[in-house]
RODO-2510 file (C-alpha; in nm, 4 decimals, decimal comma):
residues 563
     n   res          X          Y          Z
     1     x    -0,6614    -1,4513     3,7289
     2     x    -0,8289    -1,4032     3,3904
     3     x    -0,8848    -1,0649     3,2568
     4     x    -1,2183    -0,9346     3,1112
     5     x    -1,2340    -0,7687     2,7657
     6     x    -1,2837    -0,4404     2,9739
     7     x    -0,9652    -0,4726     3,1412
     8     x    -0,7728    -0,5737     2,8228
     9     x    -0,8776    -0,2559     2,6483
    10     x    -0,7669    -0,0343     2,9228
    11     x    -0,4549     0,0714     2,7397
    12     x    -0,6636     0,2124     2,4548
    13     x    -0,9579     0,3349     2,6651
    14     x    -0,8262     0,6893     2,6687
    15     x    -0,7847     0,7329     2,3040
    16     x    -1,0591     0,8264     2,0573
    17     x    -1,3562     0,8625     2,3135
    18     x    -1,1787     1,1189     2,5314
    19     x    -1,0509     1,3039     2,2259
    20     x    -1,3937     1,3281     2,0922
    21     x    -1,5216     1,4465     2,4422
    22     x    -1,2584     1,7043     2,4596
    23     x    -1,3247     1,8105     2,1210
    24     x    -1,6928     1,8422     2,1493
    25     x    -1,6485     2,0065     2,4861
    26     x    -1,4118     2,2730     2,3581
    27     x    -1,6620     2,3542     2,0744
    28     x    -1,9508     2,3771     2,3122
    29     x    -1,7668     2,6080     2,5527
    30     x    -1,6548     2,8376     2,2727
    31     x    -2,0194     2,8415     2,1493
    32     x    -2,1651     2,9113     2,5013
    33     x    -1,8992     3,1928     2,5544
    34     x    -1,9711     3,3470     2,2360
    35     x    -2,3423     3,3437     2,2831
    36     x    -2,3315     3,4583     2,6537
    37     x    -2,0822     3,7442     2,5279
    38     x    -2,3331     3,8499     2,2638
    39     x    -2,6252     3,8418     2,4967
    40     x    -2,4410     4,0360     2,7779
    41     x    -2,3188     4,3046     2,5321
    42     x    -2,6525     4,3317     2,3629
    43     x    -2,8220     4,3981     2,6962
    44     x    -2,5695     4,6231     2,8160
    45     x    -2,5996     4,8461     2,5153
    46     x    -2,9837     4,8482     2,5702
    47     x    -2,9427     4,9608     2,9399
    48     x    -2,6809     5,2230     2,8517
    49     x    -2,8972     5,3551     2,5749
    50     x    -3,1948     5,3659     2,8312
    51     x    -2,9476     5,5534     3,0625
    52     x    -2,8695     5,7990     2,8040
    53     x    -3,2337     5,8411     2,7261
    54     x    -3,3207     5,9196     3,0819
    55     x    -3,0370     6,1705     3,1111
    56     x    -3,1801     6,3399     2,8008
    57     x    -3,5330     6,3567     2,9192
    58     x    -3,4251     6,4863     3,2696
    59     x    -3,2196     6,7475     3,1158
    60     x    -3,5064     6,8623     2,8894
    61     x    -3,7385     6,8853     3,1649
    62     x    -3,4773     7,0996     3,3528
    63     x    -3,4624     7,3308     3,0580
    64     x    -3,8374     7,3485     3,0134
    65     x    -3,8849     7,4227     3,3742
    66     x    -3,6157     7,6870     3,3491
    67     x    -3,7660     7,8489     3,0581
    68     x    -4,1078     7,8815     3,2276
    69     x    -3,9530     7,9994     3,5599
    70     x    -3,7320     8,2734     3,3874
    71     x    -4,0297     8,3779     3,1663
    72     x    -4,2448     8,4468     3,4806
    73     x    -3,9555     8,6060     3,6585
    74     x    -3,8700     8,8242     3,3586
    75     x    -4,2551     8,9513     3,3280
    76     x    -4,2681     9,0575     3,7175
    77     x    -3,9150     9,2307     3,6883
    78     x    -4,0404     9,4238     3,3758
    79     x    -4,3549     9,5495     3,5628
    80     x    -4,1235     9,6827     3,8602
    81     x    -3,8681     9,8342     3,6192
    82     x    -4,1307     9,9978     3,4306
    83     x    -4,2594    10,1721     3,7440
    84     x    -3,9007    10,2592     3,8444
    85     x    -3,9297    10,0330     4,1215
    86     x    -3,5771     9,8926     4,0868
    87     x    -3,5693     9,7721     4,4589
    88     x    -3,8831     9,5661     4,4037
    89     x    -3,7271     9,4267     4,0784
    90     x    -3,4105     9,3150     4,2903
    91     x    -3,6037     9,1743     4,5756
    92     x    -3,8461     8,9578     4,3566
    93     x    -3,5359     8,8266     4,1584
    94     x    -3,3447     8,7367     4,4814
    95     x    -3,6506     8,5882     4,6525
    96     x    -3,7726     8,3783     4,3803
    97     x    -3,4190     8,2354     4,2862
    98     x    -3,3243     8,1942     4,6481
    99     x    -3,6094     7,9480     4,6877
   100     x    -3,5135     7,7417     4,3777
   101     x    -3,2319     7,5032     4,4891
   102     x    -3,1591     7,4189     4,1294
   103     x    -3,0446     7,7804     4,0458
   104     x    -2,7047     7,8400     4,1148
   105     x    -2,7136     8,2304     4,0801
   106     x    -2,9222     8,5110     3,8900
   107     x    -2,8271     8,8386     3,7271
   108     x    -3,0306     9,1267     3,6439
   109     x    -2,8235     9,3728     3,4174
   110     x    -2,8900     9,6617     3,1983
   111     x    -2,8078     9,7393     2,8425
   112     x    -2,5157     9,9657     2,9634
   113     x    -2,3790     9,6714     3,1831
   114     x    -2,4936     9,7927     3,5085
   115     x    -2,5729     9,5215     3,7351
   116     x    -2,8809     9,5603     3,9593
   117     x    -2,8304     9,2274     4,1225
   118     x    -2,5971     8,9384     4,1293
   119     x    -2,7045     8,6712     4,3656
   120     x    -2,3505     8,5109     4,3758
   121     x    -2,1291     8,8196     4,3765
   122     x    -2,3348     9,1071     4,5305
   123     x    -2,0358     9,3367     4,5249
   124     x    -2,0301     9,3313     4,1488
   125     x    -2,1792     9,6497     4,0038
   126     x    -2,0898     9,6646     3,6389
   127     x    -2,0071     9,3939     3,3873
   128     x    -1,9788     9,4020     2,9979
   129     x    -2,2487     9,2248     2,8193
   130     x    -2,1359     8,8813     2,6888
   131     x    -2,1871     8,7793     2,3267
   132     x    -2,4778     8,5631     2,4303
   133     x    -2,6282     8,8477     2,6211
   134     x    -2,5991     9,0624     2,3379
   135     x    -2,7617     8,8112     2,0713
   136     x    -3,0523     8,7757     2,3199
   137     x    -3,1062     9,1647     2,3077
   138     x    -3,0637     9,1986     1,9372
   139     x    -3,2793     8,9236     1,8583
   140     x    -3,5305     8,9649     2,1279
   141     x    -3,5323     8,5906     2,2217
   142     x    -3,4648     8,3522     2,4819
   143     x    -3,1102     8,1829     2,4695
   144     x    -2,9643     7,8984     2,6582
   145     x    -2,6244     7,7028     2,6578
   146     x    -2,4714     7,4316     2,8530
   147     x    -2,1025     7,4436     2,9805
   148     x    -1,8641     7,3051     3,2329
   149     x    -1,7665     7,4782     3,5448
   150     x    -1,5353     7,3834     3,8267
   151     x    -1,8077     7,2352     4,0373
   152     x    -1,9670     7,0598     3,7501
   153     x    -2,2142     7,1220     3,4546
   154     x    -2,4368     7,4345     3,4377
   155     x    -2,6941     7,5400     3,1942
   156     x    -2,7302     7,9176     3,1379
   157     x    -3,0735     8,0627     3,0316
   158     x    -3,0845     8,4283     2,9259
   159     x    -3,4007     8,6351     2,8453
   160     x    -3,4209     8,9980     2,7311
   161     x    -3,5956     9,2742     2,9437
   162     x    -3,7980     9,5261     2,7489
   163     x    -3,9736     9,8390     2,8747
   164     x    -4,2442     9,9181     2,6254
   165     x    -4,0653     9,8245     2,2809
   166     x    -3,7112     9,9293     2,3926
   167     x    -3,4647     9,6963     2,5243
   168     x    -3,3711     9,7650     2,8854
   169     x    -3,1351     9,4786     2,9779
   170     x    -3,1201     9,0876     3,0432
   171     x    -3,2160     8,8555     3,3127
   172     x    -2,9672     8,5569     3,3300
   173     x    -3,0229     8,2466     3,5205
   174     x    -2,7496     7,9720     3,5739
   175     x    -2,9074     7,6365     3,6726
   176     x    -2,6674     7,3910     3,8345
   177     x    -2,6903     7,0182     3,7410
   178     x    -2,5765     6,8830     4,0720
   179     x    -2,9343     6,7511     4,1597
   180     x    -2,9465     6,6190     3,8117
   181     x    -2,6211     6,4492     3,8418
   182     x    -2,7174     6,2768     4,1540
   183     x    -3,0285     6,1498     3,9927
   184     x    -2,8059     6,0318     3,6888
   185     x    -2,5514     5,8595     3,9376
   186     x    -2,8580     5,6825     4,1007
   187     x    -2,9824     5,5662     3,7572
   188     x    -2,6404     5,4718     3,6631
   189     x    -2,6058     5,2458     3,9660
   190     x    -2,9333     5,0888     3,9106
   191     x    -2,8223     5,0025     3,5471
   192     x    -2,4951     4,8492     3,6805
   193     x    -2,6945     4,6303     3,9279
   194     x    -2,9132     4,5245     3,6515
   195     x    -2,6002     4,4477     3,4283
   196     x    -2,4212     4,2528     3,7043
   197     x    -2,7402     4,0567     3,7863
   198     x    -2,7768     3,9887     3,4017
   199     x    -2,4174     3,8641     3,3830
   200     x    -2,4716     3,6466     3,6661
   201     x    -2,7907     3,4758     3,5360
   202     x    -2,6215     3,4322     3,1972
   203     x    -2,3097     3,2820     3,3352
   204     x    -2,4857     3,0424     3,5762
   205     x    -2,7257     2,9377     3,2858
   206     x    -2,4467     2,8872     3,0509
   207     x    -2,2471     2,6799     3,3130
   208     x    -2,5619     2,4712     3,3936
   209     x    -2,6206     2,3957     3,0288
   210     x    -2,2539     2,3259     2,9860
   211     x    -2,2556     2,0473     3,2493
   212     x    -2,5720     1,8980     3,0949
   213     x    -2,4192     1,9116     2,7509
   214     x    -2,1030     1,7344     2,8830
   215     x    -2,3069     1,4502     3,0431
   216     x    -2,4852     1,4108     2,7174
   217     x    -2,1480     1,4217     2,5103
   218     x    -1,9991     1,1760     2,7504
   219     x    -2,2563     0,9187     2,7211
   220     x    -2,3134     0,9516     2,3505
   221     x    -1,9319     0,9495     2,2770
   222     x    -1,8871     0,6328     2,5071
   223     x    -2,1696     0,4661     2,2987
   224     x    -2,0231     0,5560     1,9606
   225     x    -1,6670     0,4903     2,0439
   226     x    -1,6729     0,1593     2,2427
   227     x    -1,6942    -0,0502     1,9294
   228     x    -1,3940     0,1473     1,7801
   229     x    -1,2077     0,0705     2,1030
   230     x    -1,2728    -0,2850     2,0797
   231     x    -1,1499    -0,2896     1,7161
   232     x    -0,8393    -0,1031     1,8032
   233     x    -0,7462    -0,3677     2,0722
   234     x    -0,8287    -0,6339     1,8333
   235     x    -0,6208    -0,4878     1,5550
   236     x    -0,3307    -0,4309     1,8007
   237     x    -0,3306    -0,7904     1,8935
   238     x    -0,3456    -0,8992     1,5322
   239     x    -0,0509    -0,6696     1,4487
   240     x     0,1662    -0,8584     1,7038
   241     x     0,0521    -1,1934     1,5575
   242     x    -0,1722    -1,2941     1,8465
   243     x    -0,4684    -1,4883     1,6909
   244     x    -0,5805    -1,6142     2,0486
   245     x    -0,8089    -1,3145     2,0899
   246     x    -1,1424    -1,3274     1,9225
   247     x    -1,3528    -1,0398     1,8069
   248     x    -1,6910    -1,2075     1,9100
   249     x    -1,6468    -1,1878     2,2845
   250     x    -1,5684    -0,8253     2,2504
   251     x    -1,8321    -0,7388     2,0043
   252     x    -2,1261    -1,0054     2,0122
   253     x    -2,2911    -1,0277     1,6829
   254     x    -2,6325    -0,9512     1,8396
   255     x    -2,4731    -0,6282     1,9709
   256     x    -2,3090    -0,5396     1,6504
   257     x    -2,4675    -0,2317     1,4603
   258     x    -2,5542    -0,2505     1,0762
   259     x    -2,3774     0,0691     1,0135
   260     x    -2,0116     0,1435     0,8876
   261     x    -1,8824     0,0258     1,2274
   262     x    -2,0633    -0,2985     1,2087
   263     x    -1,9451    -0,3621     0,8650
   264     x    -1,5803    -0,2703     0,9717
   265     x    -1,6074    -0,5329     1,2716
   266     x    -1,7153    -0,8060     1,0302
   267     x    -1,4400    -0,7047     0,7914
   268     x    -1,2075    -0,7382     1,0704
   269     x    -1,3539    -1,0801     1,1832
   270     x    -1,2789    -1,2083     0,8121
   271     x    -0,9433    -1,0518     0,7831
   272     x    -0,8395    -1,2168     1,1240
   273     x    -0,9170    -1,5746     0,9907
   274     x    -0,7513    -1,4958     0,6645
   275     x    -0,4470    -1,3638     0,8427
   276     x    -0,4413    -1,6605     1,0753
   277     x    -0,4361    -1,9013     0,7943
   278     x    -0,1652    -1,6978     0,6164
   279     x     0,0451    -1,6994     0,9290
   280     x     0,0247    -2,0891     0,9591
   281     x     0,1351    -2,1036     0,5795
   282     x     0,4189    -1,8505     0,6593
   283     x     0,5479    -2,0549     0,9518
   284     x     0,5761    -2,3584     0,7309
   285     x     0,7256    -2,1725     0,4585
   286     x     0,9836    -2,0028     0,6936
   287     x     1,1013    -2,3351     0,8328
   288     x     1,1651    -2,4517     0,4730
   289     x     1,3390    -2,1202     0,3994
   290     x     1,5564    -2,1601     0,7255
   291     x     1,6793    -2,4791     0,5890
   292     x     1,7673    -2,3330     0,2582
   293     x     1,9253    -2,0385     0,4078
   294     x     2,1514    -2,2765     0,6192
   295     x     2,2398    -2,4610     0,2924
   296     x     2,3105    -2,1576     0,0949
   297     x     2,5031    -1,9867     0,3855
   298     x     2,7433    -2,2938     0,3896
   299     x     2,7793    -2,2608     0,0154
   300     x     2,8367    -1,8929     0,0517
   301     x     3,1017    -1,9257     0,3158
   302     x     3,2877    -2,1578     0,0763
   303     x     3,2445    -1,8982    -0,1855
   304     x     3,3862    -1,6135     0,0325
   305     x     3,6751    -1,8266     0,1269
   306     x     3,7345    -1,8504    -0,2571
   307     x     3,6915    -1,4747    -0,3016
   308     x     3,9315    -1,4014    -0,0184
   309     x     4,1922    -1,6379    -0,1636
   310     x     4,1652    -1,4908    -0,4928
   311     x     4,1894    -1,1368    -0,3636
   312     x     4,5036    -1,2408    -0,1733
   313     x     4,6579    -1,3768    -0,4910
   314     x     4,5730    -1,0543    -0,6685
   315     x     4,7139    -0,8305    -0,3901
   316     x     5,0397    -1,0284    -0,3759
   317     x     5,0605    -0,9970    -0,7559
   318     x     5,0257    -0,6238    -0,7210
   319     x     5,2763    -0,6042    -0,4411
   320     x     5,5132    -0,8040    -0,6353
   321     x     5,4490    -0,5578    -0,9369
   322     x     5,5402    -0,2693    -0,7133
   323     x     5,8667    -0,4232    -0,6388
   324     x     5,9135    -0,4566    -1,0293
   325     x     5,7928    -0,0865    -1,0653
   326     x     6,0431     0,0300    -0,8067
   327     x     6,3296    -0,1592    -0,9577
   328     x     6,2773    -0,0068    -1,3053
   329     x     6,2295     0,3310    -1,1794
   330     x     6,4930     0,5576    -1,0817
   331     x     6,5834     0,5654    -0,6909
   332     x     6,4758     0,8965    -0,5667
   333     x     6,7489     0,8730    -0,2965
   334     x     7,0122     0,9209    -0,5719
   335     x     6,9166     1,2952    -0,5611
   336     x     7,1154     1,3191    -0,2405
   337     x     7,4249     1,2294    -0,4331
   338     x     7,4506     1,5492    -0,6312
   339     x     7,2024     1,7698    -0,4273
   340     x     7,2400     1,7132    -0,0733
   341     x     7,0184     1,9982     0,0383
   342     x     6,6673     1,8341    -0,0609
   343     x     6,3708     1,6250     0,0230
   344     x     6,1268     1,4315    -0,1728
   345     x     5,7691     1,2864    -0,0984
   346     x     5,6582     0,9847    -0,3202
   347     x     5,3108     0,8479    -0,1893
   348     x     5,1273     0,6377    -0,4534
   349     x     4,7542     0,6326    -0,3712
   350     x     4,7331     0,2442    -0,4278
   351     x     5,0040    -0,0063    -0,4029
   352     x     5,1484     0,0976    -0,7284
   353     x     5,1006     0,4554    -0,8776
   354     x     5,1494     0,6683    -1,1757
   355     x     5,3857     0,9264    -1,0387
   356     x     5,7748     0,8866    -1,0349
   357     x     6,0752     1,0898    -0,9986
   358     x     6,3601     1,0915    -1,2694
   359     x     6,7195     1,1815    -1,2322
   360     x     7,0327     1,1599    -1,4741
   361     x     7,3719     1,3247    -1,4902
   362     x     7,5631     1,4605    -1,7795
   363     x     7,9110     1,6116    -1,8188
   364     x     7,7923     1,9621    -1,7897
   365     x     7,5315     1,8921    -1,5122
   366     x     7,2197     1,6762    -1,4091
   367     x     6,8621     1,6670    -1,4820
   368     x     6,5822     1,6063    -1,2242
   369     x     6,2318     1,5526    -1,3231
   370     x     5,8756     1,4871    -1,1796
   371     x     5,6319     1,2777    -1,3921
   372     x     5,2554     1,2395    -1,3446
   373     x     5,1096     0,9801    -1,5803
   374     x     4,7288     0,9250    -1,6558
   375     x     4,5366     0,7737    -1,3661
   376     x     4,6798     0,5814    -1,0705
   377     x     4,7055     0,2159    -0,9479
   378     x     4,8102    -0,0397    -1,2069
   379     x     4,7165     0,1549    -1,5275
   380     x     4,9336     0,4395    -1,4065
   381     x     5,2065     0,2190    -1,3150
   382     x     5,2137     0,0744    -1,6652
   383     x     5,2375     0,4071    -1,8141
   384     x     5,5393     0,5050    -1,5691
   385     x     5,7337     0,2164    -1,7132
   386     x     5,6776     0,3544    -2,0701
   387     x     5,7723     0,7008    -1,9688
   388     x     6,0875     0,5835    -1,7709
   389     x     6,2100     0,3763    -2,0562
   390     x     6,1485     0,6776    -2,2834
   391     x     6,3422     0,9133    -2,0671
   392     x     6,6346     0,6881    -2,0240
   393     x     6,6514     0,6320    -2,4107
   394     x     6,6367     1,0273    -2,4537
   395     x     6,8868     1,1210    -2,2087
   396     x     7,1287     0,8202    -2,2276
   397     x     7,1004     0,6988    -2,5668
   398     x     7,0399     1,0306    -2,7536
   399     x     7,2301     1,2322    -2,5252
   400     x     6,9445     1,5122    -2,4910
   401     x     6,9790     1,7529    -2,1934
   402     x     6,7601     2,0487    -2,3018
   403     x     6,4334     2,0134    -2,1063
   404     x     6,2062     2,1439    -2,3673
   405     x     6,3403     1,9032    -2,6116
   406     x     6,3231     1,6061    -2,3886
   407     x     5,9444     1,6792    -2,3326
   408     x     5,8856     1,6959    -2,7148
   409     x     6,0895     1,3720    -2,7721
   410     x     5,9030     1,1872    -2,4718
   411     x     5,5620     1,2844    -2,5992
   412     x     5,6448     1,1193    -2,9468
   413     x     5,7717     0,8052    -2,7640
   414     x     5,4583     0,7677    -2,5382
   415     x     5,2393     0,8349    -2,8284
   416     x     5,3928     0,5928    -3,0699
   417     x     5,4561     0,3321    -2,8318
   418     x     5,0716     0,3250    -2,7418
   419     x     4,9878     0,3443    -3,1157
   420     x     4,8011     0,6564    -3,0312
   421     x     4,9180     0,8218    -3,3565
   422     x     4,7168     0,5632    -3,5534
   423     x     4,3164     0,5493    -3,6085
   424     x     4,3048     0,2009    -3,4619
   425     x     4,4419     0,3096    -3,1240
   426     x     4,2600     0,1686    -2,8089
   427     x     4,4177     0,3923    -2,5429
   428     x     4,4149     0,7430    -2,4962
   429     x     4,7010     0,7881    -2,2327
   430     x     4,9564     1,0409    -2,1519
   431     x     5,1232     1,2311    -1,8846
   432     x     5,2307     1,5837    -1,7273
   433     x     5,5960     1,6520    -1,6478
   434     x     5,8347     1,9082    -1,5209
   435     x     6,2176     1,8812    -1,5975
   436     x     6,5107     2,0797    -1,4620
   437     x     6,8620     2,0974    -1,5902
   438     x     7,1206     2,2458    -1,3666
   439     x     7,4355     2,3441    -1,4753
   440     x     7,6750     2,3921    -1,1670
   441     x     7,9627     2,5542    -1,3416
   442     x     7,7472     2,7961    -1,5450
   443     x     7,5443     2,8749    -1,2352
   444     x     7,2023     2,8346    -1,4325
   445     x     6,8995     2,6225    -1,4093
   446     x     6,6626     2,5506    -1,7219
   447     x     6,3114     2,4429    -1,6644
   448     x     6,0408     2,3203    -1,9070
   449     x     5,7054     2,1845    -1,7953
   450     x     5,4120     2,0180    -1,9530
   451     x     5,1013     2,1155    -1,7136
   452     x     5,3574     2,1403    -1,4322
   453     x     5,5323     2,4487    -1,2740
   454     x     5,8519     2,5117    -1,0762
   455     x     5,8400     2,7268    -0,7734
   456     x     6,1580     2,9133    -0,6752
   457     x     6,2040     3,1397    -0,3673
   458     x     6,4997     3,3563    -0,2891
   459     x     6,5300     3,6053    -0,0052
   460     x     6,1410     3,5777     0,0783
   461     x     6,0541     3,6552    -0,2839
   462     x     5,8827     3,3776    -0,4896
   463     x     5,9092     3,3215    -0,8695
   464     x     5,6875     3,0845    -1,0507
   465     x     5,8248     2,9355    -1,3681
   466     x     5,5026     2,8241    -1,5376
   467     x     5,4846     2,5220    -1,7723
   468     x     5,3213     2,5032    -2,1092
   469     x     4,9476     2,4108    -2,0948
   470     x     4,9983     2,0995    -2,3073
   471     x     5,0268     1,7245    -2,2013
   472     x     5,2456     1,4641    -2,3296
   473     x     5,1302     1,1403    -2,5435
   474     x     4,7508     1,1784    -2,5809
   475     x     4,5784     1,1231    -2,9057
   476     x     4,5185     1,4872    -2,9455
   477     x     4,8835     1,5838    -2,8550
   478     x     5,0579     1,7900    -3,1395
   479     x     5,3883     1,5975    -3,2179
   480     x     5,5195     1,9124    -3,3630
   481     x     5,4749     2,1446    -3,0555
   482     x     5,7887     2,3094    -2,9297
   483     x     5,7801     2,3403    -2,5373
   484     x     5,9431     2,6426    -2,3714
   485     x     6,2638     2,6611    -2,1829
   486     x     6,2960     2,8860    -1,8665
   487     x     6,6521     2,9686    -1,7734
   488     x     6,7444     3,1505    -1,4461
   489     x     7,0747     3,2276    -1,2769
   490     x     7,1292     3,0144    -0,9687
   491     x     7,2283     3,1935    -0,6436
   492     x     7,3227     3,0451    -0,3283
   493     x     7,0357     3,0136    -0,0898
   494     x     6,7743     2,9561    -0,3503
   495     x     6,5301     2,6759    -0,2987
   496     x     6,3175     2,5102    -0,5814
   497     x     5,9723     2,3038    -0,5443
   498     x     5,8337     2,0686    -0,8028
   499     x     5,5249     1,8834    -0,7597
   500     x     5,2333     1,6683    -0,9215
   501     x     4,8821     1,8094    -0,8805
   502     x     4,7983     1,5231    -0,6241
   503     x     4,9160     1,7636    -0,3397
   504     x     4,7011     2,0844    -0,4424
   505     x     4,4022     1,8741    -0,5465
   506     x     4,3474     1,6853    -0,2178
   507     x     3,9974     1,7565    -0,0719
   508     x     3,9534     1,8121     0,2945
   509     x     3,8264     2,0578     0,5564
   510     x     3,4607     2,1460     0,6223
   511     x     3,3111     2,2048     0,3758
   512     x     3,5268     1,9966     0,1501
   513     x     3,7570     2,2126    -0,0652
   514     x     4,0933     2,1517    -0,2547
   515     x     4,4207     2,2089    -0,0617
   516     x     4,5027     2,4586    -0,3479
   517     x     4,7902     2,6160    -0,5145
   518     x     4,7694     2,9200    -0,3055
   519     x     4,8104     2,7345     0,0428
   520     x     5,0860     2,5361    -0,1206
   521     x     5,2828     2,8647    -0,2177
   522     x     5,2019     2,9900     0,1520
   523     x     5,3822     2,6812     0,2937
   524     x     5,6804     2,7317     0,0610
   525     x     5,6886     3,1155     0,1506
   526     x     5,6567     3,0594     0,5347
   527     x     5,8918     2,7569     0,5890
   528     x     6,1583     2,7746     0,3066
   529     x     6,4087     2,8960     0,5535
   530     x     6,4030     2,5735     0,7459
   531     x     6,6300     2,2582     0,7008
   532     x     6,4748     2,0422     0,4149
   533     x     6,4059     1,7292     0,6519
   534     x     6,2023     1,9775     0,8711
   535     x     6,0243     2,1164     0,5569
   536     x     5,9335     1,7621     0,4780
   537     x     5,7632     1,6938     0,8073
   538     x     5,5718     2,0410     0,7955
   539     x     5,4382     1,9570     0,4447
   540     x     5,3281     1,6134     0,5310
   541     x     5,1760     1,7319     0,8549
   542     x     4,9668     2,0107     0,6568
   543     x     4,8705     1,7676     0,3998
   544     x     4,7423     1,4910     0,6301
   545     x     4,5567     1,7557     0,8568
   546     x     4,3897     1,9023     0,5574
   547     x     4,2800     1,5465     0,4181
   548     x     4,1406     1,4381     0,7531
   549     x     3,9200     1,1260     0,7213
   550     x     3,8724     1,1895     0,3475
   551     x     4,0134     0,9422     0,0873
   552     x     4,3321     1,0245    -0,1018
   553     x     4,2272     1,1572    -0,4341
   554     x     4,5504     1,0933    -0,6399
   555     x     4,9163     0,9958    -0,6270
   556     x     5,1333     1,2544    -0,4253
   557     x     5,4696     1,3534    -0,5561
   558     x     5,6927     1,6576    -0,4416
   559     x     6,0570     1,7258    -0,4609
   560     x     6,2428     2,0289    -0,3003
   561     x     6,6039     2,1051    -0,3421
   562     x     6,8344     2,3958    -0,2647
   563     x     7,1531     2,5178    -0,4526
***
């Protein structure tokens, strides 16, 4: 069943239109809430102000009435007291105040503090004049004060009593505000009712206005967003390469506006036609390109086979070079012939490497050395052949057994063989080395090193015989430099460790760090008491555990022996 354009744009219908409606609705709600709150707050303040005004007026009326009342009552009392008719004065005060419900009590008191009448406490006969009463007598004026009592607020009015020109005493009336409080409460309840009614009307008006605005926003947004929804659907189809849909059924030209949306629709229509033509050309080009890819893939496969064949030849050549290197270098297994308690680790990084172990015997003892030539792989392997040839020449042909002198002569041979002692030299290669010469009869070991050190441990105490900080054979090497010999007495149970920097420089762990000399020394200190074969397993396990998935940085060579 064919779908109408309205059905097709259902997926995008809930996009911009509802976002616009939601945004405008939120804006209107915030605005209406704000305006309603301002209106209610202002009206509430006005009503509260009106209530305060009412209270003030009622209090002022009460005070004026009290002043007038006490003035009349004081005048009658003065006439009776002047005629020494104190009983009449008491009766008139009692009668007049008893009929007034707003008066809480009345007191008629002389200057000496004698009380003629106290309507609340009749038994009270004397009472010292208060400060307010004294002020009324001294200044001969009416005083008033408002204060809180247990049963509510009260207003006190005091007037002086004079006989002729002499002060006789005071008349004090205390007015209760209970009636006033009830009137205030009634007024307050009326104000609250008016506020609640005002809030109800304001909120109802705001809700009705909000509904009307929402309906208007809905229709306005629908009108303005419908063309954009059509364009979104059209663009989505074009992005998927579907040129079957046309913009004109969705947005007929007669219904298209002349504003930016209409211009955008016309631009989309032109872009659609251009894309369709480009798409057809691209299809034709892809067909041609696929054929070319097939042809070139076949040619590339042939090239890859040639590369693999060449790579195999190179690898086979390097493997054969390894056999040549091993045949020309001393066999590390010969160490066991004269040092049974020993182990060695020799691991070239590549098929061939730049590290090797050298041994030779003399009438008075034997020499053992570790050599680390420049680089690794094929370049390093070539330097090992030169160094191995030089060592054999020094020890066998020249008969030199002193380690320091061997290093000096080896530096000369490497440097002159590679012509690094001339200005026209192309290479700048050399090596680091550590050489031990052991004299069993004398019970001594002499060590000399070029950038390599010898680690000695005896009875859990480690000694490091450090090599000189000079390398052998490089252009800048000093042919006249004399290396240092370190001679120690050999005791039964001593163990010695000599290694190239490949072991300590290996990166690993997280974060990546060098294995380090300190960790290397800790391995020696912790496991030197074990058999040497077991030590070899532990050193290899520690090395590979630290290395993890990281590549090997360099060739690794380590020899260990006990005397």
